[in-house]
C-alpha positions as CSV (number, residue, x, y, z in Angstrom):
1,X,13.6,-73.7,-65.4
2,X,12.1,-73.6,-62.3
3,X,12.0,-77.4,-61.7
4,X,15.9,-77.3,-62.2
5,X,16.1,-74.9,-59.2
6,X,14.2,-77.6,-57.1
7,X,16.1,-80.4,-58.7
8,X,19.0,-78.1,-56.8
9,X,17.5,-77.8,-53.9
10,X,16.8,-81.5,-53.0
11,X,20.3,-82.1,-53.6
12,X,21.6,-79.2,-51.3
13,X,19.0,-80.3,-48.7
14,X,20.3,-83.6,-48.9
15,X,24.1,-82.7,-48.8
16,X,23.5,-80.7,-45.6
17,X,21.6,-83.5,-43.8
18,X,24.4,-85.8,-44.7
19,X,26.9,-83.2,-42.8
20,X,24.6,-82.8,-40.0
21,X,24.4,-86.8,-39.7
22,X,28.1,-87.0,-39.0
23,X,28.4,-84.5,-36.6
24,X,25.0,-85.7,-34.7
25,X,25.2,-89.2,-33.3
26,X,21.2,-89.2,-32.9
27,X,20.5,-88.4,-36.4
28,X,20.1,-91.7,-38.8
29,X,22.7,-91.9,-41.6
30,X,20.4,-92.3,-44.6
31,X,22.3,-93.0,-48.0
32,X,21.6,-90.3,-49.4
33,X,25.0,-90.2,-52.0
34,X,23.4,-91.8,-54.9
35,X,20.4,-89.6,-54.5
36,X,22.5,-86.4,-54.3
37,X,24.3,-87.7,-57.3
38,X,21.2,-88.1,-59.2
39,X,19.8,-84.6,-58.6
40,X,22.7,-82.8,-59.6
41,X,23.3,-84.9,-62.9
42,X,19.7,-84.0,-63.9
43,X,20.2,-80.6,-62.8
44,X,23.4,-80.2,-64.9
45,X,21.0,-81.7,-67.9
46,X,17.8,-79.4,-67.1
47,X,20.4,-76.5,-67.3
48,X,22.2,-77.2,-71.0
49,X,18.9,-78.7,-72.1
50,X,18.1,-76.5,-75.4
51,X,21.3,-76.1,-76.6
52,X,22.2,-78.1,-79.7
53,X,25.3,-78.9,-79.2
54,X,24.6,-80.6,-76.3
55,X,21.7,-82.9,-77.8
56,X,24.1,-86.2,-77.9
57,X,25.8,-85.8,-74.7
58,X,22.0,-85.1,-72.8
59,X,21.1,-88.5,-74.1
60,X,23.8,-90.6,-72.4
61,X,23.5,-88.5,-69.6
62,X,20.0,-89.2,-69.2
63,X,20.4,-93.2,-69.1
64,X,23.1,-92.5,-66.8
65,X,21.1,-90.3,-64.3
66,X,18.1,-93.2,-64.6
67,X,20.8,-95.8,-63.5
68,X,22.0,-93.9,-60.8
69,X,18.2,-93.5,-59.7
70,X,17.4,-96.8,-60.0
71,X,20.6,-97.7,-57.9
72,X,19.7,-94.9,-55.2
73,X,16.2,-96.2,-55.0
74,X,17.5,-99.8,-54.6
75,X,20.3,-98.3,-52.2
76,X,17.6,-96.7,-49.9
77,X,14.8,-99.8,-50.0
78,X,18.2,-102.1,-49.0
79,X,18.9,-99.5,-46.2
80,X,15.5,-99.2,-44.7
81,X,14.5,-103.3,-45.0
82,X,17.9,-104.5,-44.0
83,X,19.4,-102.0,-42.0
84,X,16.7,-100.0,-40.0
85,X,13.8,-102.6,-39.8
86,X,15.7,-105.8,-39.2
87,X,18.1,-104.0,-36.5
88,X,15.2,-102.4,-34.6
89,X,13.8,-105.7,-33.9
90,X,17.0,-107.8,-33.7
91,X,18.9,-105.0,-32.1
92,X,21.8,-106.4,-34.5
93,X,22.9,-106.8,-38.0
94,X,21.0,-110.1,-39.6
95,X,23.0,-109.9,-42.7
96,X,27.0,-109.5,-42.4
97,X,28.3,-106.5,-43.8
98,X,30.2,-108.7,-46.5
99,X,27.3,-110.4,-47.5
100,X,25.2,-107.2,-47.8
101,X,27.8,-105.4,-50.3
102,X,27.8,-108.7,-52.5
103,X,23.9,-109.1,-52.5
104,X,23.9,-105.0,-53.4
105,X,26.6,-105.5,-56.1
106,X,24.4,-108.1,-57.8
107,X,21.3,-105.8,-57.3
108,X,23.1,-102.8,-59.1
109,X,24.7,-104.8,-62.3
110,X,20.7,-106.4,-62.7
111,X,19.8,-102.8,-62.4
112,X,22.6,-101.6,-64.8
113,X,21.5,-104.1,-67.9
114,X,17.5,-103.8,-67.1
115,X,17.8,-99.7,-67.3
116,X,19.9,-100.0,-70.3
117,X,17.6,-102.6,-72.0
118,X,14.4,-100.2,-71.8
119,X,15.8,-96.4,-72.1
120,X,18.5,-97.3,-75.2
121,X,19.0,-99.1,-78.1
122,X,22.4,-100.8,-77.2
123,X,22.9,-104.4,-78.4
124,X,22.5,-106.3,-75.0
125,X,23.5,-109.9,-76.6
126,X,27.0,-108.3,-77.9
127,X,27.4,-106.2,-74.7
128,X,26.9,-109.5,-73.0
129,X,29.4,-111.6,-74.8
130,X,32.0,-109.0,-74.4
131,X,30.9,-108.7,-70.6
132,X,31.5,-112.6,-70.3
133,X,34.8,-112.5,-72.4
134,X,36.3,-109.8,-70.4
135,X,35.0,-111.2,-67.1
136,X,36.8,-114.7,-67.7
137,X,39.9,-112.4,-68.5
138,X,39.3,-110.5,-65.4
139,X,38.8,-113.7,-63.2
140,X,42.1,-115.3,-64.2
141,X,43.9,-112.0,-63.8
142,X,42.5,-111.9,-59.6
143,X,41.8,-115.5,-59.0
144,X,43.4,-114.7,-55.6
145,X,40.8,-111.6,-54.6
146,X,37.9,-114.1,-56.1
147,X,39.2,-116.7,-53.6
148,X,39.6,-114.2,-50.7
149,X,36.0,-113.1,-51.9
150,X,34.0,-116.0,-52.1
151,X,35.9,-117.7,-49.2
152,X,34.8,-114.1,-47.2
153,X,31.5,-114.9,-48.1
154,X,31.4,-119.0,-46.7
155,X,33.0,-117.3,-43.2
156,X,30.0,-115.1,-43.1
157,X,27.8,-117.9,-44.0
158,X,29.1,-120.8,-41.6
159,X,29.9,-117.7,-39.3
160,X,32.4,-119.8,-37.3
161,X,33.3,-116.3,-35.5
162,X,31.7,-113.0,-35.1
163,X,33.2,-109.4,-34.6
164,X,34.7,-108.9,-31.0
165,X,35.4,-113.0,-30.6
166,X,38.8,-114.1,-29.9
167,X,40.5,-116.2,-32.1
168,X,44.2,-118.2,-32.6
169,X,45.2,-118.6,-36.1
170,X,48.8,-120.0,-36.1
171,X,51.2,-118.0,-34.2
172,X,48.4,-114.9,-34.4
173,X,46.4,-114.4,-31.4
174,X,43.6,-111.8,-31.2
175,X,40.1,-110.1,-31.1
176,X,38.4,-110.1,-34.5
177,X,37.7,-106.6,-35.6
178,X,36.8,-106.9,-39.3
179,X,36.2,-109.1,-42.0
180,X,36.5,-107.2,-45.6
181,X,36.4,-108.9,-48.6
182,X,39.7,-109.3,-48.7
183,X,40.8,-110.5,-45.1
184,X,39.9,-111.1,-41.8
185,X,41.4,-108.5,-39.1
186,X,42.6,-109.2,-35.6
187,X,44.2,-107.1,-33.3
188,X,46.7,-109.0,-30.8
189,X,47.4,-108.4,-27.3
190,X,50.0,-106.3,-28.1
191,X,47.8,-103.8,-30.3
192,X,49.2,-105.0,-33.6
193,X,46.3,-105.7,-36.6
194,X,47.1,-108.4,-38.3
195,X,45.4,-109.3,-42.0
196,X,44.9,-112.6,-42.6
197,X,43.5,-113.6,-46.1
198,X,40.1,-115.3,-46.0
199,X,41.4,-117.9,-48.4
200,X,43.6,-119.2,-46.1
201,X,41.6,-119.1,-42.7
202,X,38.7,-120.7,-44.3
203,X,41.0,-123.5,-45.5
204,X,42.9,-123.8,-42.1
205,X,42.3,-124.5,-38.3
206,X,41.8,-121.9,-36.4
207,X,40.4,-121.7,-32.5
208,X,37.8,-119.6,-31.2
209,X,38.1,-118.9,-27.5
210,X,34.4,-117.1,-27.3
211,X,32.7,-120.0,-28.8
212,X,30.3,-121.7,-27.5
213,X,30.3,-119.3,-24.9
214,X,32.6,-117.0,-23.2
215,X,33.3,-118.8,-20.2
216,X,36.7,-120.8,-20.4
217,X,38.8,-122.8,-18.2
218,X,42.4,-121.2,-17.3
219,X,45.0,-123.4,-15.4
220,X,48.4,-122.4,-13.4
221,X,51.0,-125.0,-12.4
222,X,52.8,-124.7,-8.9
223,X,55.2,-126.6,-7.1
224,X,54.8,-126.5,-3.3
225,X,56.5,-128.4,-0.1
226,X,56.4,-132.2,1.1
227,X,55.2,-131.2,4.3
228,X,52.1,-129.3,3.8
229,X,49.1,-131.6,3.5
230,X,47.1,-131.4,0.2
231,X,44.1,-130.7,1.6
232,X,45.6,-127.8,3.6
233,X,46.9,-126.3,0.0
234,X,43.7,-126.9,-1.7
235,X,42.0,-124.6,0.7
236,X,44.6,-122.1,0.8
237,X,44.6,-121.5,-3.0
238,X,40.3,-121.8,-2.8
239,X,40.7,-118.5,-0.9
240,X,42.7,-116.8,-3.0
241,X,40.3,-117.5,-5.7
242,X,37.3,-116.8,-3.9
243,X,38.5,-113.6,-3.3
244,X,39.1,-112.6,-6.8
245,X,36.3,-111.2,-8.4
246,X,37.1,-112.3,-12.1
247,X,36.9,-115.5,-11.0
248,X,33.6,-117.2,-11.6
249,X,31.8,-118.8,-8.4
250,X,30.2,-121.6,-10.9
251,X,31.3,-123.9,-12.2
252,X,33.8,-124.3,-9.2
253,X,37.3,-124.1,-9.2
254,X,39.1,-127.5,-9.4
255,X,42.8,-127.9,-7.8
256,X,44.5,-131.0,-8.7
257,X,47.7,-133.0,-7.4
258,X,49.4,-133.8,-10.9
259,X,52.5,-135.3,-9.3
260,X,55.5,-136.1,-7.0
261,X,58.2,-134.6,-8.6
262,X,61.9,-134.6,-7.4
263,X,61.5,-131.8,-4.7
264,X,58.0,-130.7,-4.5
265,X,54.3,-131.9,-5.3
266,X,53.1,-130.1,-8.6
267,X,49.7,-128.8,-8.5
268,X,47.3,-127.7,-11.4
269,X,44.8,-125.2,-10.7
270,X,41.8,-124.7,-12.6
271,X,39.5,-122.2,-12.2
272,X,36.7,-120.2,-14.9
273,X,36.7,-117.0,-15.9
274,X,34.5,-115.1,-18.9
275,X,37.1,-112.7,-20.7
276,X,40.1,-114.7,-22.3
277,X,41.2,-111.5,-23.5
278,X,42.1,-110.6,-19.4
279,X,43.5,-114.1,-18.9
280,X,47.5,-113.1,-18.6
281,X,46.4,-110.3,-16.4
282,X,44.3,-112.6,-14.2
283,X,46.6,-115.1,-13.9
284,X,49.2,-112.4,-12.8
285,X,46.9,-111.6,-10.4
286,X,46.3,-114.8,-9.0
287,X,50.1,-115.8,-8.6
288,X,50.4,-112.1,-6.6
289,X,47.8,-113.1,-4.1
290,X,49.3,-116.6,-3.7
291,X,52.6,-115.2,-2.9
292,X,51.0,-113.3,0.0
293,X,48.8,-116.3,1.2
294,X,51.5,-119.1,1.0
295,X,53.3,-117.0,3.0
296,X,50.8,-116.0,5.6
297,X,50.0,-119.8,5.8
298,X,53.9,-120.8,5.7
299,X,53.8,-123.0,2.6
300,X,57.2,-123.2,1.1
301,X,58.1,-123.3,-2.5
302,X,61.1,-125.4,-2.2
303,X,64.5,-124.4,-3.5
304,X,66.7,-127.7,-2.4
305,X,70.0,-126.5,-3.8
306,X,69.7,-122.7,-1.7
307,X,68.5,-124.9,1.3
308,X,71.1,-126.9,1.4
309,X,74.2,-124.7,0.7
310,X,73.3,-121.5,2.5
311,X,70.7,-123.0,5.7
312,X,73.1,-122.2,8.6
313,X,73.5,-118.7,7.0
314,X,70.1,-118.4,6.7
315,X,69.4,-119.6,10.5
316,X,71.7,-116.9,12.1
317,X,70.0,-114.1,9.8
318,X,66.6,-115.5,10.5
319,X,67.4,-115.2,14.0
320,X,68.5,-111.9,14.3
321,X,65.4,-110.8,12.5
322,X,63.3,-112.3,14.6
323,X,65.2,-110.5,17.8
324,X,64.9,-107.1,16.2
325,X,61.2,-108.0,15.2
326,X,60.2,-108.7,18.7
327,X,61.9,-105.6,20.2
328,X,59.9,-103.3,17.5
329,X,56.7,-105.3,18.2
330,X,57.2,-105.0,22.3
331,X,57.6,-101.2,21.8
332,X,54.3,-101.3,19.6
333,X,52.5,-102.7,22.4
334,X,53.1,-99.9,24.8
335,X,51.3,-97.4,22.9
336,X,48.5,-99.6,22.1
337,X,45.4,-98.2,24.8
338,X,44.0,-101.8,25.5
339,X,47.5,-103.3,26.0
340,X,48.2,-100.4,28.4
341,X,46.9,-102.1,31.4
342,X,49.1,-105.2,30.9
343,X,52.9,-105.1,32.6
344,X,56.1,-105.3,31.1
345,X,56.2,-108.8,31.3
346,X,52.9,-109.8,30.2
347,X,53.9,-108.1,26.8
348,X,57.2,-109.8,26.7
349,X,55.5,-112.8,26.9
350,X,52.6,-111.8,24.4
351,X,55.2,-110.6,21.8
352,X,56.7,-114.3,21.7
353,X,53.0,-115.8,21.0
354,X,52.1,-113.3,18.3
355,X,52.8,-114.2,14.5
356,X,53.0,-111.7,11.8
357,X,50.9,-112.1,8.4
358,X,51.5,-110.3,5.3
359,X,48.8,-109.1,3.0
360,X,48.9,-107.9,-0.5
361,X,47.3,-104.9,-2.2
362,X,43.7,-105.5,-2.5
363,X,43.4,-108.6,-0.4
364,X,40.7,-108.7,2.3
365,X,42.3,-109.3,6.0
366,X,39.1,-109.6,7.4
367,X,35.3,-109.6,5.8
368,X,32.0,-108.1,7.5
369,X,30.2,-110.7,9.3
370,X,32.4,-113.4,9.6
371,X,33.7,-115.4,12.6
372,X,36.7,-113.7,14.5
373,X,38.9,-114.1,17.7
374,X,42.0,-112.2,16.9
375,X,43.5,-108.5,16.5
376,X,45.3,-107.0,14.0
377,X,48.1,-104.0,14.6
378,X,49.8,-102.5,11.6
379,X,53.4,-103.2,11.3
380,X,53.7,-101.7,7.8
381,X,51.3,-100.7,4.7
382,X,48.2,-99.6,5.4
383,X,44.4,-101.0,5.6
384,X,40.8,-99.8,4.9
385,X,37.6,-100.4,6.8
386,X,34.4,-100.6,5.0
387,X,30.8,-101.5,6.1
388,X,27.5,-102.5,3.5
389,X,25.5,-99.5,3.6
390,X,22.2,-98.7,1.8
391,X,21.6,-100.9,-1.2
392,X,24.8,-102.9,-0.2
393,X,27.3,-99.7,-1.3
394,X,30.1,-99.8,0.9
395,X,30.9,-96.9,3.0
396,X,34.5,-96.3,3.9
397,X,34.9,-95.9,8.1
398,X,38.3,-95.5,8.6
399,X,42.0,-96.1,7.6
400,X,44.9,-97.8,9.3
401,X,48.6,-96.9,9.3
402,X,51.6,-98.3,11.0
403,X,51.1,-98.8,14.7
404,X,47.3,-98.9,14.7
405,X,45.1,-101.5,15.4
406,X,41.5,-103.4,14.9
407,X,39.6,-106.2,15.4
408,X,40.0,-106.0,19.3
409,X,35.9,-106.4,20.0
410,X,36.3,-109.7,18.2
411,X,39.4,-110.9,20.2
412,X,38.1,-110.0,23.6
413,X,34.4,-111.2,23.3
414,X,34.4,-113.6,19.6
415,X,32.0,-111.3,18.4
416,X,31.5,-111.2,14.5
417,X,33.5,-108.9,12.2
418,X,31.2,-105.6,12.2
419,X,33.3,-104.3,8.9
420,X,35.3,-105.5,6.1
421,X,39.2,-104.9,6.0
422,X,41.3,-104.6,2.8
423,X,44.9,-103.8,2.3
424,X,45.4,-100.5,0.5
425,X,49.1,-101.6,0.0
426,X,51.5,-104.2,0.7
427,X,50.8,-104.8,4.4
428,X,52.2,-106.6,7.2
429,X,49.9,-107.2,10.5
430,X,50.9,-108.5,13.8
431,X,48.1,-110.9,14.6
432,X,46.9,-111.1,18.3
433,X,44.6,-114.1,18.7
434,X,42.6,-115.6,21.3
435,X,45.0,-118.5,22.2
436,X,47.7,-115.9,22.9
437,X,46.0,-113.3,24.7
438,X,44.0,-116.0,27.0
439,X,47.5,-116.5,29.0
440,X,47.4,-112.5,29.7
441,X,43.9,-112.8,30.9
442,X,43.7,-115.8,32.9
443,X,47.5,-114.9,34.7
444,X,45.7,-111.9,36.2
445,X,41.5,-111.9,37.0
446,X,42.0,-108.1,37.1
447,X,43.2,-107.6,34.0
448,X,40.2,-108.4,31.9
449,X,38.2,-105.3,33.7
450,X,40.9,-102.9,33.2
451,X,41.1,-104.0,29.4
452,X,37.4,-103.6,29.6
453,X,37.3,-100.0,30.7
454,X,40.2,-99.0,28.2
455,X,38.3,-100.6,25.3
456,X,35.0,-98.2,26.4
457,X,37.3,-95.5,26.8
458,X,38.9,-95.7,23.4
459,X,35.1,-96.0,21.9
460,X,33.8,-92.9,23.0
461,X,36.8,-90.8,21.9
462,X,36.1,-92.3,18.5
463,X,32.5,-92.6,18.1
464,X,32.7,-93.7,14.7
465,X,34.9,-96.4,15.2
466,X,34.1,-99.9,13.2
467,X,34.1,-101.8,16.0
468,X,31.7,-100.1,17.8
469,X,28.8,-102.6,19.2
470,X,25.5,-101.0,19.3
471,X,24.4,-103.7,21.9
472,X,27.0,-102.8,24.3
473,X,26.9,-99.2,24.3
474,X,29.1,-97.6,26.8
475,X,28.4,-100.2,29.3
476,X,31.6,-101.5,30.5
477,X,30.3,-104.2,32.9
478,X,28.6,-105.7,30.3
479,X,31.9,-105.9,28.1
480,X,34.0,-107.2,30.7
481,X,31.5,-109.8,31.4
482,X,31.6,-111.0,27.4
483,X,35.3,-110.6,28.1
484,X,35.5,-113.1,31.4
485,X,32.9,-115.4,29.6
486,X,34.9,-115.7,26.3
487,X,37.9,-116.6,27.9
488,X,36.6,-118.8,30.8
489,X,37.6,-116.6,33.6
């Protein structure tokens, strides 16, 4: 009787461990279920042993307990060798789940007959004959299920795809999240779970977008104006692709001129990425960035019918908008400190020579370390200035809203950009470049000195200004000399 309580104690310990393992991730999930069943059955046998009415029942219960014990040992050995040691060495499953289940099932079946042969007087020949007949009947009734089972084993053996791969089968496209005895499950972009029978999948053609590796080519088509040289188009599109972090730098993107259509030149944009699941979102981002880049570079996507029927109306409308825009820009110039030394006539003349560029949210206006000879004034939207700091981590230096400006040092001296400017929302910028400003500088030799002093005063008021030059310090004479040298005064 004492031994029976030891048996019960073992069962209770295993039950408590199994419960704890479900709640604690660091505890290994040991397959104790069959062991618990065995100990509980042995405890029942030991309690009922000695009662006359239970003799026949105890004999068959003992055989059942031996069968369960053999299964428990086999399951534990299988778990330790396949799921623990192998995974510890390779960091992944070396045998697919469906194959593991099938091998375990065969092992259980063999152990069942072996224990029956050793522990009982059952005629195995008649049992096997009956089992064979029963197997034929069941096999005929479950042809589809068995077909899916063996097709699943073939899929697992050949491994045309793995869990996590992105595949397309007929009209279904998604990532593989499971392979069971009956079906393969894929999760589509719309978060719909699709079950595909293994027999159908094994005998059909499907595409795997994750093989031979996850690098894939995506393509976009776009039609642009005939008046724009193809080389300029390639340059603008390449700049857009280089700014998107999801587009791979290697292999390089390829922009192909496909054909000359009726109203536009058709281009195909081919670029590489390594995550097919995000391809639609990536294409959307690139199209969005292309719109801004094409607009900044005056590259039109032609609409011939609209141009023919309404060109005169659009010209009048654009003229009115341009006049209103010039008035707003001239008022902005009056509030810019470094433009305050200019006369009203100079500011009016400068207004005619500047231009406006539009940037989408997340686009880079300028990048730290690149050459520059222009200043930017925020007409609408906002920008953020960052600079590479310790371990190349970007530090936010300043934010610029409507009416604020940046890049004056590059405009006046040609210094490299000392910070990266990125649009934090859709932003329109007034661009004052060297060509536009040179007329103002050269028309009045004194103006460069006044502007130099204005810049130094601004730097004194804002010591954290990202355009501040360490080499210049607050030496206005050095700055004035650089301005004169840059503009050839």
